[in-house]
C-alpha positions as MATLAB code, in Angstrom:
seq = 'MELEHRNIRPLAYGYVRALPELRADAVVQLQSELDRFAHQEGFALAEVFVEQRWLHTVAWDALVASCKQHGVRNVVVPDYRHLHSLPGLSFVMQQVIEDVIDGRVWCARSDASAEEATAASVGSAAE';
ca = [
       0.017   -0.052    0.072;
       1.399    3.369   -1.070;
       1.523    6.160    1.729;
      -0.823    9.065    0.459;
       1.322   12.236   -0.152;
      -0.272   15.115    1.516;
       0.455   18.593    0.358;
       1.723   20.331    3.486;
       2.343   23.965    3.216;
       5.321   25.809    5.548;
       4.111   28.329    7.878;
       4.434   31.871    7.101;
       3.809   34.716    9.622;
       2.458   38.175    8.699;
       3.660   41.390    9.759;
       1.630   44.926    9.483;
       3.016   48.331   10.803;
      -0.647   50.092   11.417;
       0.656   53.040    9.718;
      -0.834   56.276   10.590;
      -2.364   57.240    7.489;
      -4.167   53.801    7.110;
      -8.127   53.681    7.431;
      -9.427   51.427   10.160;
     -10.578   48.860    8.016;
      -7.383   49.011    5.994;
      -5.554   46.638    8.536;
      -8.244   43.950    7.935;
      -7.656   44.379    4.027;
      -4.122   43.978    4.545;
      -4.283   40.737    6.439;
      -6.685   39.194    3.752;
      -3.692   40.257    1.019;
      -0.993   38.692    3.270;
      -3.017   35.445    3.416;
      -3.764   35.409   -0.469;
       0.043   36.169   -1.227;
       1.025   33.581    1.274;
      -0.882   30.706   -0.325;
      -0.220   31.763   -3.790;
       3.374   31.448   -2.669;
       2.775   27.872   -1.128;
       2.581   28.805    2.417;
       0.045   28.609    4.901;
      -0.291   31.874    7.184;
      -0.350   31.238   10.634;
      -0.811   34.413   12.167;
      -0.434   38.167   11.432;
       1.430   40.283   14.059;
       0.226   43.958   13.932;
       2.168   46.917   15.263;
      -0.603   48.988   16.792;
       1.256   51.841   17.970;
       3.734   54.280   16.150;
       7.440   53.840   16.730;
       6.618   50.851   18.739;
       8.024   47.233   18.318;
       5.949   44.886   20.741;
       4.582   43.189   17.589;
       7.923   42.859   15.983;
       9.367   41.654   18.950;
       6.624   38.700   19.350;
       7.106   38.092   15.729;
      10.656   37.321   15.969;
      10.380   35.353   19.224;
       7.550   33.464   17.883;
       9.659   32.325   14.701;
      12.551   31.392   16.749;
      10.408   29.312   19.112;
       8.399   27.624   16.263;
      10.896   27.473   13.690;
       8.973   29.890   11.126;
      11.336   30.930    8.412;
       9.123   33.087    6.118;
       7.579   36.416    7.026;
       5.386   38.216    4.683;
       4.565   41.869    4.603;
       2.478   44.033    2.818;
       5.461   46.040    1.417;
       8.848   47.839    2.339;
       7.082   50.424    4.361;
       5.947   48.029    6.850;
       9.388   47.470    8.070;
      10.373   50.950    7.702;
       9.317   54.044    6.155;
      12.573   54.818    4.847;
      13.939   52.342    2.116;
      17.484   51.999    3.180;
      16.549   51.021    6.870;
      13.671   49.187    5.493;
      16.513   46.885    3.824;
      18.471   46.742    7.157;
      15.359   45.419    9.023;
      14.659   42.877    6.340;
      18.268   41.699    6.298;
      18.057   41.522   10.360;
      14.823   39.501   10.533;
      16.223   37.276    7.769;
      19.473   36.438    9.516;
      17.639   36.079   12.815;
      15.373   33.434   11.698;
      17.450   31.994    8.811;
      14.587   32.562    6.622;
      12.968   35.144    4.108;
      10.821   38.184    4.243;
       8.346   38.512    1.372;
       6.744   41.495    0.105;
       3.247   40.974   -1.176;
       3.275   44.104   -3.091;
       5.827   45.716   -5.528;
       7.168   49.234   -4.753;
       4.638   50.626   -7.695;
       1.409   48.685   -6.454;
       2.537   49.989   -2.659;
       2.115   53.509   -3.716;
      -1.405   52.745   -5.258;
      -2.374   50.934   -2.401;
      -1.393   53.829   -0.070;
      -3.611   56.255   -2.281;
      -6.470   54.090   -1.761;
      -6.480   53.157    1.866;
      -5.490   56.554    3.142;
      -8.446   58.520    4.974;
      -9.981   59.141    8.313;
     -11.310   56.382   10.357;
     -14.634   58.265   10.237;
     -15.235   57.890    6.584;
];
């Protein structure tokens, strides 16, 4: 009897920094976007860590600790701005986490589509 091959997807975590210009519903949309991207790339998105306060790293620290504890080696972010608003520092943060988790950070959007998405998601929470 041949063993059944199951398609087991490696786990990935998501990370979203709740940027000040995002509408309240944009974070939920970003989480759905990360889930779709992860699935398309062959991952199972296990959890999305959301940084709720500007210039804090509580969710970032929890993400790194959870990656290390559970051996998760893939992190999905909407785009580079969720690592840092400055591209150069975003690259540094990407390198740091990739080194720590011995894995990869995936951006769900290209730089061009990130700019388009910003224009669509900017607004007040009262809208």
